C-alpha positions as CSV (number, residue, x, y, z in Angstrom):
1,X,-89.8,-189.8,89.2
2,X,-86.6,-188.2,90.5
3,X,-83.3,-190.1,89.8
4,X,-81.8,-191.9,92.8
5,X,-79.1,-189.8,94.4
6,X,-75.6,-191.4,94.2
7,X,-73.3,-191.7,97.2
8,X,-76.1,-190.6,99.5
9,X,-77.4,-192.2,102.7
10,X,-80.4,-191.1,104.8
11,X,-81.6,-192.7,108.0
12,X,-83.5,-191.4,111.1
13,X,-83.6,-187.9,109.8
14,X,-79.8,-187.7,109.4
15,X,-77.8,-187.6,106.2
16,X,-74.4,-189.0,105.0
17,X,-72.2,-189.0,102.0
18,X,-71.1,-192.6,101.4
19,X,-69.0,-194.5,98.8
20,X,-68.3,-198.2,98.5
21,X,-64.8,-199.5,99.3
22,X,-63.4,-201.8,96.6
23,X,-62.6,-205.3,97.9
24,X,-58.8,-204.9,97.5
25,X,-58.8,-201.7,99.5
26,X,-60.8,-202.9,102.5
27,X,-57.7,-203.9,104.5
28,X,-56.8,-200.1,104.5
29,X,-60.1,-199.3,106.2
30,X,-60.5,-202.0,108.9
31,X,-62.3,-204.2,106.4
32,X,-65.2,-201.9,106.2
33,X,-67.5,-202.1,103.1
34,X,-68.1,-198.3,102.7
35,X,-66.7,-194.9,103.7
36,X,-69.1,-192.4,105.1
37,X,-69.1,-188.7,106.2
38,X,-71.9,-187.3,108.3
39,X,-73.7,-184.3,106.7
40,X,-76.0,-183.5,109.6
41,X,-79.8,-183.3,109.9
42,X,-80.6,-180.3,107.8
43,X,-81.4,-181.5,104.2
44,X,-80.5,-178.1,102.6
45,X,-77.1,-177.9,104.2
46,X,-76.5,-181.6,103.6
47,X,-77.2,-181.2,100.0
48,X,-74.9,-178.2,99.7
49,X,-72.0,-180.1,101.4
50,X,-72.6,-183.5,99.7
51,X,-70.4,-183.0,96.6
52,X,-67.4,-181.8,98.6
53,X,-67.8,-184.7,101.1
54,X,-67.9,-187.3,98.3
55,X,-64.8,-185.8,96.8
56,X,-63.0,-186.1,100.1
57,X,-64.1,-189.8,100.4
58,X,-62.8,-190.4,96.8
59,X,-59.5,-188.8,97.7
60,X,-59.1,-191.3,100.6
61,X,-59.8,-194.2,98.2
62,X,-57.2,-192.8,95.8
63,X,-54.7,-192.5,98.5
64,X,-55.3,-196.1,99.6
65,X,-55.0,-197.2,96.0
66,X,-51.6,-195.6,95.6
67,X,-50.5,-197.2,98.8
68,X,-51.6,-200.6,97.5
69,X,-49.8,-200.0,94.2
70,X,-46.6,-199.1,96.1
71,X,-46.8,-202.3,98.1
72,X,-47.3,-204.5,95.0
73,X,-45.0,-202.8,92.6
74,X,-41.3,-202.1,92.4
75,X,-41.9,-198.8,90.5
76,X,-41.6,-195.7,92.6
77,X,-44.9,-194.2,93.6
78,X,-45.5,-190.7,95.0
79,X,-46.4,-191.1,98.6
80,X,-49.9,-190.1,99.6
81,X,-50.4,-187.1,102.0
82,X,-50.3,-188.2,105.6
83,X,-53.6,-186.4,106.3
84,X,-55.4,-188.1,103.4
85,X,-56.1,-191.4,105.2
86,X,-56.4,-191.4,109.0
87,X,-56.1,-194.9,110.3
88,X,-58.9,-196.3,112.4
89,X,-58.2,-197.8,115.8
90,X,-60.0,-200.3,118.0
91,X,-62.6,-199.2,120.5
92,X,-61.3,-199.1,124.1
93,X,-63.0,-199.0,127.5
94,X,-61.7,-195.4,127.8
95,X,-63.5,-194.5,124.6
96,X,-66.8,-195.9,126.0
97,X,-66.3,-193.9,129.3
98,X,-65.7,-190.8,127.3
99,X,-68.7,-191.3,125.0
100,X,-71.1,-192.0,127.9
101,X,-70.0,-189.0,130.0
102,X,-69.9,-186.7,127.0
103,X,-73.4,-187.7,126.0
104,X,-74.7,-187.2,129.6
105,X,-73.2,-183.8,130.0
106,X,-74.1,-182.7,126.5
107,X,-77.7,-183.5,127.1
108,X,-77.7,-181.6,130.3
109,X,-76.0,-178.6,128.6
110,X,-78.5,-178.5,125.9
111,X,-81.3,-178.5,128.4
112,X,-79.6,-175.7,130.4
113,X,-79.3,-173.6,127.2
114,X,-83.0,-174.3,126.3
115,X,-84.1,-173.2,129.8
116,X,-82.1,-170.0,129.6
117,X,-83.9,-169.1,126.4
118,X,-87.3,-169.7,127.9
119,X,-89.4,-166.5,128.5
120,X,-89.3,-165.2,132.1
121,X,-92.4,-164.6,134.2
122,X,-92.1,-160.9,133.5
123,X,-92.0,-161.5,129.8
124,X,-95.1,-163.7,130.0
125,X,-96.9,-161.1,132.1
126,X,-96.0,-158.4,129.5
127,X,-97.3,-160.5,126.7
128,X,-100.6,-161.0,128.6
129,X,-100.8,-157.2,129.1
130,X,-100.3,-156.8,125.3
131,X,-103.1,-159.2,124.6
132,X,-105.5,-157.4,127.1
133,X,-104.6,-154.0,125.4
134,X,-105.5,-155.6,122.0
135,X,-108.8,-156.7,123.4
136,X,-109.5,-153.2,124.7
137,X,-108.6,-151.8,121.3
138,X,-111.2,-154.1,119.7
139,X,-108.8,-156.5,117.9
140,X,-110.7,-159.5,119.4
141,X,-114.0,-158.4,117.8
142,X,-115.0,-161.3,115.4
143,X,-117.0,-158.9,113.3
144,X,-113.7,-157.1,112.4
145,X,-111.5,-160.1,111.9
146,X,-112.0,-163.8,112.6
147,X,-108.2,-164.4,112.6
148,X,-107.8,-161.6,115.1
149,X,-110.4,-163.1,117.3
150,X,-108.6,-166.4,117.5
151,X,-105.0,-165.1,117.5
152,X,-105.3,-162.2,120.1
153,X,-103.9,-164.5,122.9
154,X,-101.7,-166.7,120.7
155,X,-98.4,-165.0,121.5
156,X,-99.2,-165.0,125.2
157,X,-100.3,-168.7,125.1
158,X,-97.2,-169.7,123.2
159,X,-94.8,-168.1,125.8
160,X,-96.8,-169.3,128.8
161,X,-96.9,-172.9,127.6
162,X,-93.3,-173.2,126.3
163,X,-92.0,-174.7,129.6
164,X,-94.9,-177.1,129.8
165,X,-94.4,-178.3,126.2
166,X,-90.7,-178.7,126.7
167,X,-91.3,-180.8,129.9
168,X,-93.8,-183.0,128.0
169,X,-91.3,-183.4,125.1
170,X,-88.5,-184.5,127.5
171,X,-90.8,-186.9,129.3
172,X,-91.9,-188.4,126.0
173,X,-88.3,-188.9,125.0
174,X,-87.5,-190.5,128.3
175,X,-90.4,-192.9,127.9
176,X,-89.3,-193.8,124.3
177,X,-85.7,-194.4,125.4
178,X,-86.9,-196.8,128.2
179,X,-89.1,-198.7,125.7
180,X,-86.4,-198.9,123.1
181,X,-83.6,-200.0,125.4
182,X,-85.8,-202.9,126.5
183,X,-86.1,-204.1,122.9
184,X,-82.5,-203.5,121.9
185,X,-83.4,-200.9,119.3
186,X,-80.7,-198.2,119.1
187,X,-82.2,-195.9,116.4
188,X,-82.6,-192.9,118.8
189,X,-78.8,-192.7,119.4
190,X,-77.4,-194.1,116.1
191,X,-76.4,-190.6,114.8
192,X,-74.6,-189.8,118.1
193,X,-72.7,-193.1,117.9
194,X,-71.7,-192.5,114.3
195,X,-70.5,-189.0,115.1
196,X,-68.4,-190.2,118.0
197,X,-66.6,-193.0,116.2
198,X,-66.0,-190.8,113.2
199,X,-64.6,-188.0,115.3
200,X,-62.2,-190.3,117.1
201,X,-61.4,-192.5,114.1
202,X,-62.6,-195.7,115.7
203,X,-63.1,-198.9,113.7
204,X,-66.6,-200.1,114.7
205,X,-68.9,-201.7,112.1
206,X,-72.5,-200.5,112.0
207,X,-74.9,-202.9,113.8
208,X,-71.9,-204.9,115.2
209,X,-72.0,-206.1,118.8
210,X,-69.6,-203.3,119.7
211,X,-71.9,-200.8,118.0
212,X,-74.9,-202.1,119.9
213,X,-73.1,-202.1,123.3
214,X,-72.0,-198.5,122.8
215,X,-75.4,-197.4,121.7
216,X,-77.1,-199.1,124.7
217,X,-74.7,-197.3,127.1
218,X,-75.4,-193.9,125.4
219,X,-79.1,-194.6,125.8
220,X,-78.6,-195.2,129.5
221,X,-76.6,-192.0,129.7
222,X,-79.4,-190.0,128.1
223,X,-82.0,-191.6,130.4
224,X,-79.9,-190.5,133.4
225,X,-79.6,-186.9,131.9
226,X,-83.4,-186.7,131.2
227,X,-84.2,-187.9,134.8
228,X,-82.0,-185.1,136.1
229,X,-84.0,-182.6,134.0
230,X,-87.2,-183.9,135.5
231,X,-85.8,-183.4,138.9
232,X,-85.0,-179.8,137.9
233,X,-88.6,-179.4,136.9
234,X,-89.6,-180.3,140.5
235,X,-87.0,-177.9,142.0
236,X,-84.4,-180.6,142.9
237,X,-81.0,-179.3,141.9
238,X,-78.8,-181.9,143.7
239,X,-79.4,-185.0,141.5
240,X,-76.5,-187.2,140.5
241,X,-76.3,-190.2,138.1
242,X,-77.6,-193.4,139.7
243,X,-76.5,-195.7,136.8
244,X,-72.9,-196.9,137.6
245,X,-71.7,-196.6,134.0
246,X,-72.5,-192.8,134.0
247,X,-69.4,-191.3,135.6
248,X,-66.5,-189.0,134.6
249,X,-63.9,-190.8,132.5
250,X,-60.9,-192.2,134.3
251,X,-58.6,-190.4,131.8
252,X,-59.2,-188.5,128.7
253,X,-58.8,-189.9,125.2
254,X,-55.5,-189.2,123.5
255,X,-56.6,-186.9,120.7
256,X,-53.1,-186.8,119.2
257,X,-50.9,-183.7,118.7
258,X,-52.7,-180.4,119.5
259,X,-53.8,-178.3,116.5
260,X,-53.3,-174.6,117.1
261,X,-56.4,-172.5,116.4
262,X,-54.2,-169.5,115.8
263,X,-52.0,-171.5,113.5
264,X,-55.1,-172.6,111.5
265,X,-56.1,-168.9,111.3
266,X,-52.7,-167.8,110.0
267,X,-52.6,-170.7,107.4
268,X,-56.1,-169.8,106.3
269,X,-55.1,-166.1,105.8
270,X,-52.0,-167.1,103.8
271,X,-54.1,-169.2,101.5
272,X,-56.7,-166.4,101.1
273,X,-54.1,-163.9,100.3
274,X,-52.8,-166.1,97.5
275,X,-56.3,-165.7,95.9
276,X,-56.4,-161.9,96.5
277,X,-58.5,-161.7,99.7
278,X,-57.6,-160.7,103.3
279,X,-54.7,-158.6,102.0
280,X,-54.7,-156.8,105.3
281,X,-53.5,-160.0,107.0
282,X,-56.9,-160.8,108.6
283,X,-56.8,-157.6,110.8
284,X,-60.6,-157.6,111.1
285,X,-60.8,-161.3,112.0
286,X,-58.0,-161.3,114.6
287,X,-60.2,-160.0,117.5
288,X,-62.8,-162.9,117.0
289,X,-60.1,-165.5,117.0
290,X,-58.4,-164.0,120.1
291,X,-61.8,-163.7,121.8
292,X,-62.5,-167.4,121.3
293,X,-59.0,-168.3,122.6
294,X,-59.6,-166.3,125.7
295,X,-63.1,-167.8,126.3
296,X,-61.8,-171.4,125.9
297,X,-58.6,-170.9,127.9
298,X,-56.7,-172.9,125.4
299,X,-55.6,-172.8,121.7
300,X,-56.2,-176.5,120.8
301,X,-58.8,-176.5,117.9
302,X,-59.3,-180.3,118.4
303,X,-60.8,-179.7,121.8
304,X,-63.4,-177.2,120.5
305,X,-66.9,-178.6,120.8
306,X,-70.2,-177.2,119.5
307,X,-71.4,-176.5,123.1
308,X,-68.2,-174.4,123.6
309,X,-69.1,-172.3,120.5
310,X,-72.6,-171.9,121.6
311,X,-71.6,-170.7,125.1
312,X,-69.1,-168.3,123.5
313,X,-71.8,-166.9,121.3
314,X,-74.1,-166.4,124.2
315,X,-71.3,-164.8,126.2
316,X,-70.6,-162.3,123.4
317,X,-74.3,-161.3,123.4
318,X,-74.3,-161.0,127.2
319,X,-71.3,-158.5,126.8
320,X,-73.6,-156.3,124.8
321,X,-72.4,-157.1,121.3
322,X,-75.2,-156.9,118.8
323,X,-76.6,-160.0,117.1
324,X,-75.4,-158.7,113.7
325,X,-71.8,-158.2,115.0
326,X,-71.8,-161.7,116.6
327,X,-73.1,-163.3,113.4
328,X,-71.4,-161.3,110.7
329,X,-68.0,-160.9,112.4
330,X,-67.3,-163.2,115.3
331,X,-69.1,-166.4,114.1
332,X,-68.2,-165.6,110.4
333,X,-64.5,-165.5,111.2
334,X,-64.4,-168.7,113.2
335,X,-66.7,-170.5,110.7
336,X,-64.4,-169.7,107.8
337,X,-61.3,-171.0,109.6
338,X,-62.9,-174.2,111.0
339,X,-64.7,-175.0,107.7
340,X,-61.4,-174.6,105.8
341,X,-59.6,-176.7,108.4
342,X,-62.1,-179.6,108.2
343,X,-62.1,-179.5,104.4
344,X,-58.3,-179.7,104.3
345,X,-58.0,-182.6,106.7
346,X,-56.6,-180.4,109.5
347,X,-59.5,-181.1,111.8
348,X,-61.7,-184.3,111.9
349,X,-65.0,-182.4,112.2
350,X,-66.4,-178.9,111.8
351,X,-68.0,-178.1,115.2
352,X,-69.3,-174.7,114.1
353,X,-71.4,-176.1,111.3
354,X,-74.7,-175.8,113.2
355,X,-73.8,-172.8,115.4
356,X,-75.7,-169.7,114.1
357,X,-77.1,-166.4,115.4
358,X,-80.4,-165.1,114.2
359,X,-80.4,-161.4,113.3
360,X,-83.6,-159.3,113.4
361,X,-84.5,-157.9,110.0
362,X,-83.6,-154.3,109.9
363,X,-86.5,-151.8,109.8
364,X,-86.2,-149.3,106.9
365,X,-87.6,-145.9,107.9
366,X,-86.2,-144.0,104.9
367,X,-84.2,-144.3,101.7
368,X,-80.9,-146.1,102.1
369,X,-79.0,-143.5,100.1
370,X,-78.6,-139.7,100.4
371,X,-81.4,-137.6,99.2
372,X,-80.5,-134.7,96.8
373,X,-80.7,-132.1,99.6
374,X,-78.5,-134.3,101.9
375,X,-76.0,-134.8,99.1
376,X,-75.8,-131.1,98.3
377,X,-75.2,-130.3,102.0
378,X,-72.3,-132.8,102.3
379,X,-70.7,-131.7,99.0
380,X,-70.9,-128.0,99.9
381,X,-69.3,-128.7,103.3
382,X,-66.6,-130.8,101.6
383,X,-65.7,-128.4,98.8
384,X,-65.6,-125.4,101.1
385,X,-63.6,-127.2,103.8
386,X,-60.5,-125.4,105.3
387,X,-58.5,-127.0,108.1
388,X,-58.3,-125.2,111.4
389,X,-55.4,-122.8,111.5
390,X,-52.8,-123.6,114.2
391,X,-49.2,-122.7,114.8
392,X,-48.4,-126.0,116.5
393,X,-47.1,-128.5,114.0
394,X,-48.4,-131.5,116.0
395,X,-51.9,-130.1,115.9
396,X,-51.9,-129.4,112.2
397,X,-54.1,-131.7,110.0
398,X,-52.1,-133.7,107.4
399,X,-52.5,-132.6,103.7
400,X,-53.8,-136.1,102.9
401,X,-56.7,-135.8,105.3
402,X,-57.5,-132.3,104.1
403,X,-57.5,-133.5,100.5
404,X,-59.8,-136.5,101.4
405,X,-62.4,-134.2,103.1
406,X,-62.4,-132.0,99.9
407,X,-62.5,-134.5,97.2
408,X,-63.6,-138.0,98.3
409,X,-67.3,-137.2,98.8
410,X,-67.4,-135.7,95.3
411,X,-65.7,-138.7,93.7
412,X,-68.0,-141.1,95.5
413,X,-71.0,-139.1,94.3
414,X,-70.0,-139.4,90.7
415,X,-68.6,-142.9,90.7
416,X,-70.7,-144.8,93.3
417,X,-67.4,-146.4,94.5
418,X,-66.8,-147.7,98.0
419,X,-65.2,-145.1,100.2
420,X,-62.1,-147.2,100.7
421,X,-61.7,-147.6,96.9
422,X,-61.5,-143.8,96.6
423,X,-59.2,-143.2,99.7
424,X,-56.7,-145.7,98.3
425,X,-56.3,-143.8,94.9
426,X,-52.8,-143.0,93.8
427,X,-51.7,-140.3,91.4
428,X,-51.1,-142.8,88.6
429,X,-54.7,-144.1,89.0
430,X,-55.9,-140.8,87.4
431,X,-55.1,-140.8,83.7
432,X,-56.3,-139.8,80.3
433,X,-57.4,-142.3,77.6
434,X,-58.8,-141.5,74.2
435,X,-59.4,-137.9,75.2
436,X,-61.3,-138.9,78.4
437,X,-60.0,-138.5,82.0
438,X,-60.5,-141.7,84.0
439,X,-60.1,-143.2,87.5
440,X,-58.7,-146.6,87.9
441,X,-59.8,-148.6,91.0
442,X,-57.3,-151.4,91.4
443,X,-56.3,-153.9,94.0
444,X,-52.7,-152.8,93.5
445,X,-53.6,-149.6,95.4
446,X,-55.0,-151.5,98.4
447,X,-58.0,-153.7,98.0
448,X,-61.0,-154.3,95.7
449,X,-63.8,-156.5,96.8
450,X,-64.1,-158.3,93.5
451,X,-60.3,-158.6,93.2
452,X,-60.4,-157.0,89.7
453,X,-59.5,-153.5,88.6
454,X,-62.1,-151.3,86.9
455,X,-62.1,-147.9,85.2
456,X,-64.6,-145.1,85.7
457,X,-64.9,-142.0,83.6
458,X,-64.6,-138.7,85.5
459,X,-67.8,-136.5,85.4
460,X,-67.4,-133.0,83.9
461,X,-68.3,-131.3,87.3
462,X,-65.3,-133.1,88.9
463,X,-63.0,-131.7,86.3
464,X,-64.5,-128.2,86.5
465,X,-64.1,-128.0,90.2
466,X,-60.4,-128.5,89.9
467,X,-59.7,-132.1,90.8
468,X,-57.2,-132.6,88.0
469,X,-55.2,-129.5,89.2
470,X,-55.1,-131.1,92.6
471,X,-53.8,-134.4,91.2
472,X,-51.2,-132.7,89.0
473,X,-49.9,-130.9,92.1
474,X,-49.8,-134.0,94.3
475,X,-46.7,-136.1,95.0
476,X,-46.3,-139.5,93.4
477,X,-48.1,-142.3,95.3
478,X,-51.4,-142.2,97.4
479,X,-53.5,-139.0,97.1
480,X,-55.4,-139.4,100.4
481,X,-53.2,-141.2,102.9
482,X,-49.6,-141.1,103.8
483,X,-48.5,-144.8,103.7
484,X,-45.1,-145.2,102.1
485,X,-45.2,-148.9,101.0
486,X,-47.8,-151.0,99.2
487,X,-48.1,-153.3,102.2
488,X,-49.5,-150.4,104.2
489,X,-51.7,-148.8,101.6
490,X,-54.9,-150.7,102.7
491,X,-54.4,-149.7,106.3
492,X,-53.8,-146.1,105.3
493,X,-56.9,-146.0,103.1
494,X,-59.1,-147.4,105.9
495,X,-57.7,-144.9,108.4
496,X,-58.6,-142.0,106.1
497,X,-62.1,-143.4,105.5
498,X,-62.6,-143.6,109.3
499,X,-61.4,-140.0,109.7
500,X,-63.8,-138.8,107.0
501,X,-66.8,-140.6,108.5
502,X,-66.0,-139.1,111.9
503,X,-65.8,-135.6,110.4
504,X,-69.2,-136.0,108.6
505,X,-70.9,-137.2,111.8
506,X,-69.4,-134.4,113.8
507,X,-71.0,-131.9,111.4
508,X,-74.3,-133.8,111.6
509,X,-74.3,-134.3,107.9
510,X,-75.0,-138.0,108.0
511,X,-78.8,-138.7,108.5
512,X,-79.9,-141.4,110.9
513,X,-80.2,-144.9,109.3
514,X,-77.8,-144.0,106.5
515,X,-74.3,-145.5,106.4
516,X,-71.8,-142.8,105.2
517,X,-69.8,-145.4,103.3
518,X,-72.8,-146.7,101.4
519,X,-75.1,-143.6,101.1
520,X,-73.3,-142.5,97.9
521,X,-73.5,-146.0,96.4
522,X,-77.2,-146.2,96.9
523,X,-77.8,-142.7,95.6
524,X,-75.6,-143.4,92.5
525,X,-77.7,-146.5,91.6
526,X,-80.9,-144.7,92.2
527,X,-79.9,-141.8,89.9
528,X,-78.9,-144.3,87.2
529,X,-82.2,-146.0,87.3
530,X,-84.1,-142.7,87.2
531,X,-82.2,-142.0,84.0
532,X,-83.2,-145.4,82.6
533,X,-79.7,-146.7,82.6
534,X,-78.9,-150.4,82.4
535,X,-78.2,-152.0,85.8
536,X,-75.3,-153.9,84.2
537,X,-73.6,-150.7,83.3
538,X,-74.2,-149.4,86.8
539,X,-72.8,-152.6,88.3
540,X,-69.7,-152.3,86.1
541,X,-69.0,-148.8,87.3
542,X,-69.6,-149.6,91.0
543,X,-67.9,-153.0,91.0
544,X,-70.9,-155.1,91.7
545,X,-70.8,-158.7,90.4
546,X,-73.4,-159.8,87.9
547,X,-76.5,-161.5,89.2
548,X,-77.0,-164.1,86.5
549,X,-74.9,-166.1,84.0
550,X,-75.9,-163.9,81.1
551,X,-74.1,-160.9,82.7
552,X,-70.8,-162.6,82.0
553,X,-71.3,-162.3,78.2
554,X,-70.1,-159.3,76.4
555,X,-68.3,-156.3,77.8
556,X,-69.3,-153.0,79.4
557,X,-67.2,-150.6,77.4
558,X,-65.8,-147.2,78.4
559,X,-68.2,-145.6,76.0
560,X,-71.2,-147.2,77.8
561,X,-69.9,-146.1,81.1
562,X,-69.2,-142.6,79.8
563,X,-72.7,-142.3,78.4
564,X,-74.1,-143.0,82.0
565,X,-71.6,-140.7,83.8
566,X,-72.3,-137.8,81.4
567,X,-76.1,-138.2,81.9
568,X,-75.7,-137.5,85.7
569,X,-76.8,-133.9,86.4
570,X,-74.5,-131.4,88.0
571,X,-75.0,-130.6,91.7
572,X,-76.1,-126.9,92.2
573,X,-74.6,-125.2,95.2
574,X,-76.1,-121.7,94.8
575,X,-79.4,-122.4,96.8
576,X,-79.8,-122.7,100.5
577,X,-79.1,-125.9,102.4
578,X,-82.8,-126.4,103.3
579,X,-84.3,-126.2,99.8
580,X,-83.1,-126.4,96.2
581,X,-84.6,-124.2,93.5
582,X,-86.7,-126.5,91.4
583,X,-86.5,-124.3,88.3
584,X,-82.7,-124.3,88.5
585,X,-82.8,-128.1,88.5
586,X,-85.0,-128.2,85.4
587,X,-82.6,-125.8,83.6
588,X,-79.6,-127.8,84.5
589,X,-81.2,-131.0,83.2
590,X,-82.2,-129.3,80.0
591,X,-78.7,-128.0,79.5
592,X,-77.2,-131.5,80.0
593,X,-79.6,-133.0,77.5
594,X,-78.8,-130.3,75.0
């Protein structure tokens, strides 16, 4: 039998972190018996966030304990942080107005969002046509497949019946609410009541008369909203609340001083930079934050609600942004800032916690890395590159960009490094150690994803083709960009990476469905595995973190890295672009083994 979970509360499909309040500390918490923090209705997410929530509750108790000691002792006591304990206040009529109207409008907004996601008549008709085509193709023949016989119409039936099922669900909820309100049971809105009083720091004891009165009013608000949705089903779009308590609040609740969303973002970036991330000052995340500000029409993070974020997400998709961009960039940026703000007591709740965007699984139609022939074509174009001659200085390509086009693809091919890690190399990052030429990839030159430097031995072919002569003749500082100060190194390296990618695409050297910045990384790992090399050594060269705890034991030495690098075959450029001479490859491999 599993052990009972400590500091855990579960009721009506919702989860909370909870901790008992010692008797002597109850006056600091409106004489409550326990502190709670909602964890939502998703068990997996609740479990992940539980420990952090308990820690925050314990911090509140510690702060109250220090305040008690300060009040009962003459000894000086370090004051508790202001944000650690937010005092609870009494429930006011304005609070009740706000809660009722917010629940009514939120229920309608959720219904509107659900209706917008319903399949259209055209989509239903298209699904029926697909089903008919499957029947014509014989997919409904029970002799071929019993499951196919039963499932041929399943997608069509699902889409065609979604509105009907949703309507039945709302009517069932309406019936249940009417039954529960008659008996005084508030279980259907308890989670909503808890969320409201926690967000606004209101002192209302669970199951008290105030609690039951507020819950009853929220049930009446939801009944009104569901009745409006039933009217919409019948084509009546002019319905208004009939219950006198369901009306816009006379005045908004005073939420305290505004909290700037942009200010939170800047604070988050400063904290991140102290740990070695976002060294570019959050340049990639600035557009998402500005986008949300523009959409909301204000900068007060306290006013952001989940429905605002859902509507913002949908607006981004309507603008034509891909689901992946919305998820991995826009929502990710705002999620990081709001999650950090809530965890550090700068916001009372994290409204983006349940706001997500599904991304379709990418269809792979080929290898993710360059094939041998594709790699040879890129390297030949790179090593033979000459900038366009011009007499006009402003039209002349910079020496840094020319050098990047010649050497960066070759270095990526033999190190598997990220393109930005190569374009940020400085002259001092190429050095000789124990008779071996090395590359040092370090965050001092710009940025490294892991935050740690690593060394990679140079392959013989890189040396033979003249890379060391290029380095010796270069000026001190960056090899492939012209930034003059370390603060601008990362920006300069990224600019060069972009120029290099544009050049390769312009020459039609990047195959479809291959990312130029990752094609070499995939190929490097594939080559290493073909040679039977350890994934851990490959990861150490490429800067990939270990996948299990055992990977943290022992070291990957330069000797181990050099053994892998030396095993990589030379690229042969004598053949045509379309086909490589197989016999030549065999000879090359034999020569390396010898």
